N, C-alpha and C positions, 0 to 999 in steps of 0.2 A: 522430332518435336522441338519447337522453339522454346527457349526459356528467357524470361526477362530477368536481367541481373541488375540489381540496384547497388551501385558502387557506394561504399560508405554506409551501408544499411545499419550496421551495428552502432557506429558512432551517432547516427541520426536517432536511433531508438534510445540510446543512453541520454542524449541531449533532451529528448522529449520527456523521458522519465524524470530527469533532474529538474526540468522546468515545472513539471506538474507537482513534484514533491515540494518545491519552493513556493507554490501557489496555495496559500492557506484557504482561499475561498473555495477551491475545488476538492478539498479534503473533507470527507464525511465521517471519518472514524478517528477516535483518539485511543491509542494504546498507552496504558499506564503500568509502570513497574517500579516499585520502590522509590517513589518520589520523583520519577522522571516520566515525561510524557512525550509522545511523538504523534503527529497528525499523519494520517495515511488515507489512501483512496480505497474505497470499498471494492472496486474492480480488481485492484492489484492484490489486496489481501485475499479476496475470494478465489482468484485464479491461482494463488500460490498454496492454498491450504483448504482442504476439505472441512477441517474443524472450524476455521473462521467463516467459510462459506455457510456452513450450517448455522452458526451463531447469527450471521447477518441476514439470513433469508427472511426472518420474521420482522426485521426492522424495515418500516416503509421507506420507499425511495424518497429522498429529500430530507429525511430525518437523520440527525446525527446520532452516532452511537459511541459509547465508551466501553472499552474492553480492558479489564484489569488482568494483568499477567503476573501472578504473585511469585512464580518460581524462578524468575530470572532477574539478573541485576539490571537496574534502570539504564546503565550505560550501554548495555547490549542491544537495546531497542534500535538505536541508529544502525548498528551493524546488521541487524535482521532485515531492515528495509534497504 
């Protein structure tokens, strides 16, 4: 069986994620914790957490959502993403 190998795949994926995260127009969700907020992509949050996927499933596509996370420090939001 032949396999297609993409050299630099990991670096390319990280670059795409970094560019998407820095593009506020494509972020549909705002996470808020203790006075700190971070914009995020619905797809990324949904793919990383069943809880977030269940919260976001009822939000119509194209509509923005705000999720308050009261139990963590605001400075940790960046680390989570």
